[in-house]
C-alpha positions as CSV (number, residue, x, y, z in Angstrom):
1,X,9.4,-12.0,-8.0
2,X,7.9,-8.8,-9.1
3,X,4.0,-9.7,-9.5
4,X,1.5,-8.1,-11.7
5,X,-2.3,-8.0,-12.0
6,X,-3.7,-8.2,-15.5
7,X,-7.2,-7.0,-16.2
8,X,-8.6,-7.3,-19.6
9,X,-11.9,-6.9,-21.5
10,X,-13.1,-6.8,-25.1
11,X,-16.3,-6.1,-26.4
12,X,-18.4,-6.6,-30.0
13,X,-21.3,-4.0,-31.1
14,X,-23.1,-6.8,-32.6
15,X,-22.0,-10.1,-31.5
16,X,-20.3,-10.3,-34.4
17,X,-19.9,-6.9,-35.2
18,X,-17.7,-4.4,-34.6
19,X,-15.2,-5.7,-31.9
20,X,-12.2,-4.1,-29.7
21,X,-10.3,-5.2,-26.8
22,X,-8.7,-3.4,-23.4
23,X,-5.8,-4.6,-21.1
24,X,-4.1,-2.6,-18.0
25,X,-1.3,-3.8,-16.4
26,X,-0.9,-3.1,-12.5
27,X,2.1,-3.3,-10.4
28,X,0.7,-5.9,-7.8
29,X,1.9,-4.5,-4.8
30,X,0.6,-0.6,-5.3
31,X,-2.1,-1.1,-7.5
32,X,-0.2,1.6,-9.8
33,X,-1.1,1.1,-13.7
34,X,1.9,0.4,-15.4
35,X,0.7,0.2,-19.0
36,X,-1.9,-0.3,-21.5
37,X,-3.4,-1.7,-24.7
38,X,-6.4,-1.6,-26.3
39,X,-7.0,-2.3,-30.3
40,X,-10.2,-1.7,-32.8
41,X,-9.7,-5.6,-34.1
42,X,-12.6,-5.0,-37.0
43,X,-15.7,-7.1,-37.1
44,X,-15.3,-10.4,-34.3
45,X,-17.6,-11.8,-31.3
46,X,-17.4,-11.0,-28.0
47,X,-15.5,-14.0,-26.7
48,X,-12.9,-13.5,-29.5
49,X,-12.1,-9.8,-28.4
50,X,-12.1,-10.7,-24.4
51,X,-9.1,-13.8,-25.4
52,X,-7.4,-10.9,-27.9
53,X,-7.7,-8.7,-24.7
54,X,-6.1,-11.2,-22.7
55,X,-3.4,-11.7,-24.9
56,X,-2.7,-8.7,-25.1
57,X,-2.6,-7.9,-21.5
58,X,-0.2,-11.0,-20.9
59,X,2.1,-10.2,-23.8
60,X,2.2,-6.3,-22.0
61,X,3.1,-7.7,-18.7
62,X,6.1,-10.1,-20.2
63,X,7.4,-7.2,-21.7
64,X,7.7,-5.3,-18.5
65,X,9.1,-8.5,-16.7
66,X,9.1,-12.1,-18.2
67,X,9.9,-13.4,-14.7
68,X,7.1,-11.9,-13.0
69,X,4.3,-13.8,-11.5
70,X,0.7,-12.4,-13.0
71,X,-3.0,-12.6,-11.8
72,X,-5.4,-12.1,-14.5
73,X,-8.8,-10.4,-13.6
74,X,-11.5,-10.4,-16.1
75,X,-15.5,-10.6,-15.8
76,X,-15.4,-13.0,-18.3
77,X,-16.5,-16.6,-16.8
78,X,-16.1,-18.3,-20.1
79,X,-12.6,-17.3,-20.5
80,X,-11.4,-17.4,-16.7
81,X,-12.9,-21.0,-16.4
82,X,-11.5,-22.4,-19.7
83,X,-7.8,-20.7,-19.0
84,X,-8.0,-22.2,-15.6
85,X,-8.9,-25.8,-17.1
86,X,-12.4,-26.2,-16.0
87,X,-14.2,-25.7,-19.0
88,X,-13.3,-27.2,-22.5
89,X,-12.7,-24.9,-25.6
90,X,-14.5,-26.3,-28.5
91,X,-14.9,-23.3,-30.6
92,X,-12.3,-23.1,-33.2
93,X,-11.7,-19.2,-33.1
94,X,-10.8,-19.6,-29.4
95,X,-8.6,-22.4,-29.8
96,X,-5.4,-20.8,-31.5
97,X,-5.8,-17.4,-29.1
98,X,-6.3,-19.4,-25.9
99,X,-3.1,-21.8,-26.8
100,X,-0.9,-18.7,-27.4
101,X,-2.3,-16.8,-24.3
102,X,-0.7,-20.1,-22.2
103,X,2.6,-19.7,-24.1
104,X,3.5,-16.1,-22.9
105,X,3.9,-17.3,-19.7
106,X,5.1,-20.6,-17.8
107,X,1.6,-21.9,-16.6
108,X,3.2,-21.9,-12.9
109,X,3.5,-18.4,-12.9
110,X,-0.2,-17.3,-14.0
111,X,-3.8,-17.3,-12.1
112,X,-6.6,-16.9,-12.9
113,X,-9.7,-14.8,-11.1
114,X,-13.3,-13.6,-12.3
115,X,-14.8,-10.4,-10.9
116,X,-18.1,-8.5,-11.4
117,X,-18.2,-5.9,-14.6
118,X,-18.2,-3.2,-12.1
119,X,-14.3,-4.1,-10.9
120,X,-13.2,-4.4,-14.1
121,X,-14.4,-0.7,-15.6
122,X,-10.4,0.1,-16.8
123,X,-10.3,-2.6,-18.7
124,X,-14.0,-2.2,-19.9
125,X,-13.4,1.8,-20.8
126,X,-10.1,0.8,-22.5
127,X,-12.0,-1.5,-24.8
128,X,-14.4,0.9,-25.8
129,X,-12.1,3.7,-26.7
130,X,-11.0,1.0,-28.9
131,X,-14.2,0.4,-30.6
132,X,-14.9,4.2,-30.7
133,X,-11.9,4.9,-32.9
134,X,-12.7,2.1,-35.1
135,X,-16.0,3.8,-35.3
136,X,-14.0,6.5,-36.5
137,X,-11.7,5.2,-38.7
138,X,-9.1,5.3,-36.7
139,X,-7.0,3.3,-34.2
140,X,-6.9,3.9,-30.4
141,X,-3.9,5.9,-29.2
142,X,-2.6,6.1,-25.9
143,X,-2.2,9.5,-25.7
144,X,-5.7,9.9,-25.8
145,X,-6.9,7.3,-23.3
146,X,-9.1,8.8,-20.5
147,X,-9.6,5.3,-19.1
148,X,-7.7,5.4,-16.2
149,X,-8.6,9.0,-15.6
150,X,-12.2,7.8,-15.3
151,X,-12.1,5.0,-13.0
152,X,-11.8,4.9,-9.5
153,X,-8.2,3.4,-8.8
154,X,-8.0,0.0,-8.0
155,X,-5.0,0.2,-5.9
156,X,-4.2,1.8,-2.3
157,X,-5.3,5.4,-1.5
158,X,-3.1,7.9,-3.5
159,X,-2.7,5.0,-6.3
160,X,-0.9,7.1,-9.6
161,X,-3.3,5.3,-11.9
162,X,-6.0,8.3,-12.1
163,X,-2.9,10.8,-12.1
164,X,-1.0,9.0,-14.7
165,X,-4.2,9.4,-17.0
166,X,-4.8,12.9,-16.1
167,X,-1.0,13.8,-16.8
168,X,-1.0,11.9,-20.1
169,X,-4.7,13.8,-21.3
170,X,-3.0,17.1,-20.7
171,X,0.2,16.3,-22.2
172,X,-1.8,15.0,-24.9
173,X,-3.3,18.6,-25.2
174,X,0.0,20.0,-25.6
175,X,-0.2,21.6,-21.8
176,X,1.9,21.1,-18.9
177,X,0.1,18.7,-16.1
178,X,-1.6,20.9,-13.2
179,X,-0.1,21.2,-9.8
180,X,-3.5,18.9,-9.0
181,X,-2.4,16.0,-10.8
182,X,-0.3,13.1,-9.6
183,X,2.3,11.7,-11.4
184,X,1.9,8.6,-13.5
185,X,4.8,7.0,-11.7
186,X,5.4,6.0,-7.5
187,X,7.1,9.3,-6.2
188,X,9.9,7.9,-3.9
189,X,11.8,10.1,-1.3
190,X,14.2,12.1,-2.4
191,X,16.4,14.9,-0.8
192,X,14.9,18.1,0.2
193,X,15.7,21.4,1.5
194,X,13.7,23.3,4.2
195,X,10.2,23.8,3.6
196,X,10.1,21.5,0.4
197,X,8.7,18.0,1.2
198,X,10.4,15.0,-0.8
199,X,10.2,15.2,-4.5
200,X,9.6,18.9,-4.6
201,X,6.4,18.5,-3.1
202,X,6.0,21.8,-1.1
203,X,4.2,22.2,2.9
204,X,2.4,25.2,3.3
205,X,2.7,27.0,6.5
206,X,-0.5,26.4,8.7
207,X,-2.9,29.4,8.4
208,X,-4.2,31.3,12.0
209,X,-7.0,28.7,11.8
210,X,-4.7,25.7,11.4
211,X,-3.2,23.4,14.1
212,X,0.6,23.0,13.7
213,X,-0.2,18.9,12.8
214,X,-2.9,20.1,10.1
215,X,-0.2,21.1,7.3
216,X,-1.1,20.1,3.9
217,X,1.5,18.7,1.7
218,X,0.4,19.8,-2.2
219,X,0.4,17.6,-5.0
220,X,3.9,17.3,-7.4
221,X,4.3,20.5,-9.8
222,X,4.1,20.6,-13.3
223,X,8.2,20.5,-13.5
224,X,8.5,16.9,-11.6
225,X,9.8,14.7,-14.7
226,X,7.5,11.9,-15.6
227,X,8.2,8.7,-16.6
228,X,10.7,6.7,-14.3
229,X,10.4,5.3,-10.7
230,X,12.7,7.5,-8.7
231,X,14.7,5.8,-5.5
232,X,14.7,7.0,-2.4
233,X,17.3,9.2,-1.0
234,X,17.9,10.8,2.2
235,X,15.4,13.3,3.1
236,X,14.8,15.7,6.1
237,X,11.3,16.0,5.3
238,X,8.0,13.9,5.5
239,X,6.0,12.5,2.4
240,X,1.9,11.7,2.3
241,X,1.9,8.4,0.5
242,X,1.7,9.1,-3.3
243,X,0.9,12.6,-2.9
244,X,-1.8,12.6,-0.8
245,X,-1.8,15.8,2.1
246,X,-1.4,15.0,5.6
247,X,-3.5,16.7,7.8
248,X,-5.6,16.4,11.3
249,X,-9.5,14.9,10.5
250,X,-11.8,17.3,10.4
251,X,-15.8,16.0,11.1
252,X,-16.5,15.8,7.5
253,X,-13.4,12.7,6.8
254,X,-14.3,9.4,6.0
255,X,-12.5,6.7,7.8
256,X,-10.4,5.8,4.7
257,X,-8.8,9.3,4.6
258,X,-5.3,9.0,5.8
259,X,-3.8,11.5,8.3
260,X,-1.4,12.0,10.7
261,X,-1.8,14.0,14.0
262,X,-0.6,14.5,17.6
263,X,-3.3,12.8,19.8
264,X,-5.0,13.9,22.4
265,X,-3.7,13.1,26.2
266,X,-6.3,10.8,26.5
267,X,-5.0,8.5,23.9
268,X,-2.9,5.9,25.1
269,X,0.2,4.6,23.0
270,X,-0.8,1.1,22.7
271,X,-3.9,2.6,20.6
272,X,-2.7,6.1,19.5
273,X,1.0,7.4,20.8
274,X,0.9,10.8,22.8
275,X,2.8,13.6,21.9
276,X,5.9,14.3,23.8
277,X,6.3,18.2,25.4
278,X,8.9,20.2,23.1
279,X,8.7,20.2,19.6
280,X,11.9,19.8,17.1
281,X,14.3,17.5,19.4
282,X,17.2,16.6,17.4
283,X,17.3,12.7,16.0
284,X,20.7,12.4,18.1
285,X,19.0,12.4,21.3
286,X,19.8,8.3,22.2
287,X,16.8,7.0,20.3
288,X,18.9,5.5,17.4
289,X,21.0,2.4,18.3
290,X,24.0,1.6,16.1
291,X,22.1,-1.1,14.4
292,X,19.5,1.2,13.2
293,X,22.0,3.3,11.8
294,X,23.2,0.8,10.2
295,X,21.0,0.2,7.9
296,X,19.8,3.8,6.8
297,X,19.7,4.5,3.3
298,X,22.4,6.2,2.0
299,X,21.8,9.8,0.2
300,X,22.3,10.0,-3.7
301,X,20.7,8.0,-6.3
302,X,21.6,4.4,-6.4
303,X,24.1,3.1,-9.2
304,X,22.7,0.1,-9.5
305,X,21.1,-0.9,-13.2
306,X,18.6,-3.4,-11.9
307,X,18.0,-4.3,-8.1
308,X,14.9,-6.9,-8.8
309,X,11.6,-6.5,-7.2
310,X,11.5,-5.1,-3.8
311,X,10.7,-7.3,-0.3
312,X,7.1,-6.0,0.3
313,X,6.0,-5.8,4.1
314,X,2.2,-5.2,4.5
315,X,2.0,-4.2,7.5
316,X,-1.8,-4.7,9.1
317,X,-2.8,-3.8,12.9
318,X,-4.9,-6.4,14.6
319,X,-8.9,-5.4,14.9
320,X,-10.4,-4.3,17.9
321,X,-9.9,-5.9,21.0
322,X,-12.6,-4.6,24.1
323,X,-9.6,-2.8,25.2
324,X,-9.2,-0.6,22.1
325,X,-12.4,1.8,22.4
326,X,-11.1,2.9,25.7
327,X,-8.0,3.7,24.9
328,X,-5.8,1.4,27.6
329,X,-2.0,0.3,27.2
330,X,-2.4,-3.1,25.8
331,X,1.1,-4.5,25.1
332,X,2.8,-8.0,25.7
333,X,3.3,-7.3,29.4
334,X,-0.9,-7.2,30.3
335,X,-3.8,-9.7,30.1
336,X,-3.9,-10.7,26.4
337,X,-6.8,-10.2,25.2
338,X,-8.6,-11.5,22.3
339,X,-10.7,-9.8,19.2
340,X,-13.7,-8.5,20.2
341,X,-16.8,-8.6,17.7
342,X,-16.1,-5.7,16.2
343,X,-12.6,-6.8,15.9
344,X,-13.5,-10.4,14.2
345,X,-15.7,-8.3,11.5
346,X,-12.8,-5.8,11.1
347,X,-10.5,-8.7,10.5
348,X,-13.0,-10.7,8.2
349,X,-13.2,-7.2,5.9
350,X,-9.5,-6.9,5.8
351,X,-9.2,-10.2,4.6
352,X,-11.7,-9.5,1.7
353,X,-9.5,-6.9,0.5
354,X,-6.8,-8.6,0.6
355,X,-8.5,-11.4,-1.7
356,X,-9.5,-9.3,-4.1
357,X,-6.0,-7.8,-4.5
358,X,-4.3,-11.5,-4.5
359,X,-1.1,-10.2,-3.6
360,X,0.0,-11.6,-0.4
361,X,2.2,-14.6,-0.6
362,X,3.0,-15.4,3.2
363,X,1.4,-14.3,6.4
364,X,3.4,-13.9,9.4
365,X,2.0,-12.8,12.9
366,X,2.5,-11.6,16.7
367,X,2.1,-14.4,19.1
368,X,-0.2,-12.2,21.2
369,X,-3.8,-13.8,20.8
370,X,-5.7,-10.9,19.0
371,X,-2.6,-10.7,16.2
372,X,-3.0,-14.4,15.7
373,X,-6.8,-14.7,15.8
374,X,-6.2,-11.6,12.9
375,X,-4.3,-13.2,11.1
376,X,-6.0,-16.4,10.9
377,X,-8.7,-15.2,9.8
378,X,-6.9,-13.5,6.8
379,X,-5.1,-16.4,6.3
380,X,-8.1,-18.9,5.9
381,X,-9.5,-16.4,3.2
382,X,-6.3,-16.4,1.4
383,X,-5.3,-20.5,1.9
384,X,-1.9,-19.8,3.4
385,X,-0.3,-20.4,6.8
386,X,0.4,-18.8,9.4
387,X,4.1,-18.1,10.9
388,X,4.4,-16.5,14.3
389,X,7.3,-14.4,14.9
390,X,7.8,-13.2,18.1
391,X,9.7,-10.1,17.1
392,X,6.3,-8.7,16.0
393,X,4.9,-8.7,19.2
394,X,3.8,-5.1,20.9
395,X,6.1,-3.0,23.4
396,X,5.5,-4.4,27.2
397,X,4.1,-1.5,28.9
398,X,5.3,-2.8,32.2
399,X,2.9,-1.3,35.2
400,X,0.8,0.7,32.8
401,X,-0.4,-2.3,31.1
402,X,-4.7,-2.2,31.1
403,X,-4.4,1.5,32.3
404,X,-5.5,4.9,30.4
405,X,-3.1,7.2,29.5
406,X,-4.7,9.7,32.2
407,X,-4.8,7.2,35.0
408,X,-0.9,6.6,33.9
409,X,-0.4,10.5,34.5
410,X,-2.0,10.4,37.7
411,X,-0.2,7.5,39.3
412,X,3.0,7.9,37.9
413,X,3.4,11.3,36.6
414,X,7.4,11.6,36.7
415,X,8.1,8.2,34.9
416,X,5.5,9.4,32.6
417,X,7.4,12.7,31.7
418,X,10.8,10.4,31.4
419,X,9.0,8.1,29.0
420,X,7.5,11.2,26.9
421,X,11.0,12.9,26.6
422,X,13.5,10.4,25.9
423,X,13.0,6.4,24.1
424,X,15.8,5.2,26.1
425,X,13.3,5.3,29.2
426,X,11.5,2.4,30.5
427,X,7.6,2.4,31.8
428,X,7.1,1.9,35.4
429,X,8.2,-1.3,36.7
430,X,10.1,-2.4,33.8
431,X,8.8,-3.0,30.4
432,X,10.3,-2.2,27.5
433,X,11.9,1.1,26.1
434,X,10.9,2.7,22.5
435,X,14.6,2.2,22.1
436,X,14.6,-1.4,22.8
437,X,11.5,-2.1,20.6
438,X,13.5,-0.3,17.9
439,X,16.0,-2.4,18.1
440,X,13.9,-5.5,18.1
441,X,11.8,-4.4,14.8
442,X,14.8,-3.3,13.4
443,X,16.1,-7.2,13.3
444,X,13.3,-8.6,12.7
445,X,12.9,-6.6,9.8
446,X,16.3,-7.6,8.5
447,X,15.4,-11.0,9.2
448,X,12.0,-10.7,7.0
449,X,13.7,-9.3,4.3
450,X,16.2,-11.3,3.8
451,X,13.9,-14.4,3.4
452,X,11.1,-13.0,1.6
453,X,13.5,-10.9,-0.9
454,X,11.2,-10.2,-4.1
455,X,7.9,-11.8,-2.2
456,X,4.9,-9.7,-0.4
457,X,4.1,-10.5,2.7
458,X,1.3,-9.4,5.5
459,X,2.7,-8.9,8.9
460,X,-0.1,-8.7,11.7
461,X,1.0,-6.5,14.3
462,X,0.3,-4.0,16.6
463,X,0.9,-0.2,16.9
464,X,4.6,0.6,18.0
465,X,5.7,-1.9,16.0
466,X,3.8,-0.7,12.5
467,X,5.2,2.8,13.5
468,X,8.6,1.6,14.0
469,X,8.7,-0.4,10.9
470,X,7.8,3.5,9.1
471,X,10.1,5.4,11.2
472,X,12.8,3.3,10.3
473,X,11.8,3.8,6.5
474,X,11.5,7.2,7.0
475,X,14.7,7.7,8.5
476,X,12.9,9.8,11.3
477,X,13.2,10.5,14.7
478,X,12.2,8.9,17.6
479,X,9.6,11.4,18.5
480,X,7.8,10.6,14.9
481,X,6.2,7.9,16.7
482,X,3.8,10.3,18.7
483,X,2.9,11.7,15.5
484,X,1.4,9.1,13.5
485,X,-2.4,8.1,14.2
486,X,-2.7,4.2,13.5
487,X,-6.1,2.6,13.4
488,X,-7.4,-0.9,14.3
489,X,-7.3,-3.1,11.3
490,X,-5.3,-0.6,9.1
491,X,-2.9,-1.6,6.6
492,X,0.2,-0.1,5.8
493,X,3.1,-0.9,3.2
494,X,6.9,-0.7,3.2
495,X,9.2,-2.0,0.4
496,X,12.7,-2.7,1.1
497,X,15.1,-2.8,-2.1
498,X,18.5,-4.7,-2.5
499,X,20.5,-1.3,-1.9
500,X,19.0,-1.1,1.4
501,X,16.7,1.8,0.4
502,X,13.0,1.4,1.5
503,X,9.9,3.0,0.3
504,X,6.8,3.8,2.3
505,X,4.2,3.1,-0.2
506,X,0.5,2.9,2.1
507,X,-0.1,4.1,5.7
508,X,-3.2,3.7,7.8
509,X,-5.4,2.5,5.2
510,X,-8.9,1.8,6.3
511,X,-11.0,1.8,3.5
512,X,-11.8,-1.8,3.4
513,X,-13.7,-1.3,6.9
514,X,-17.0,0.8,5.2
515,X,-20.1,-0.3,5.0
């Protein structure tokens, strides 16, 4: 079942006085602004305007999908408490509005949450735009709205809401959006030729001062179409989430900035996978099993007119353990460490972030202590149960467990070289190859997607499983595992559609860890 977030507000300049409302419908999985509504309603009270905003937001959501689940967020304590049934409605002007709002969706499809005013800025600005238009004798126009443009996106980094407003404002002025303006709809990977990233995004060649891993992906060009969500097709290039650039981080970068980079030789695979020697090893090097190849998306646009809501797997890496800052191999065959104090704090921060989003419907965790502990902290905040799935466990690193990359290089150089060069190779002493891990993750993915069709599920797992989910979704070769950086307590997300296509929506988001 698809999920929407409705943010609504209303205001009156006089109470009663000239009044207006605003509402925005967001995609529950991505935070993308799907549609806006606003209207000048003449002389009314604040509360009436707020109810009118709620009603408009629910109607806008129903027009998109009458079967969706809707989570309403408003900064009006009165409306939230009354619509939740905890306070009685006494005012005669509000009773019919509340009754009408309850009739838009069945009651079991709608939940309500009070939020502070600073978190409701998009709807607040829409309401003020409507009142400003009314003061000039006009009605609010979507083409002239700048509410999303002036509001920080409420979704993940790279969210398209602000980009949509920029493009809309540019079109209203009779000019094409510039290359620096993101598209208003989610751009999903399309077939691309050499030198071009998916969806027409161009990859610049590195300068003399720029390492090969620091190539930037520019924003979509003005020639790219707006208005419809593109279905993913086969692609030979990598795409940064929602038009973000992919780069090795500089000293000035904030922790929430997303980047994919080849780690240094001192990074262990369980923390940051080392880049293997040699570039450009072909994808047919034996690292992909028949099972992986079977589920790879076929090229071309989907012929199905409506595939329904995807199964969205939100991938949470566990919080730090004592081994994490030491960059030691920490798989499923070692000491099974618990979270450190820093790791528990990270888990609480991500729990609060997910609670604010309000979209997680189930939680599944790896059986290892650090993932179960992280999952239980999140589950307590979201009031959900935790299911354990052994398929989400970390790779078994054999005799390398507890060692740093440098220590492995010193003690087992030949085994390490073989492991870096071939996904079929095993760590010293047995363990699990990356090819075996990929087969396990693909089977686990298929089982979870089938069990949670149309739902948003949080998977609390580890570095290698998360990178493998992303690699398989992108159809990337096995060596791509060594070219992704994944931080402790970071969030990534992949959506899976009924036709077998997948869309990577988020990668290594750590914005919730900021103080």
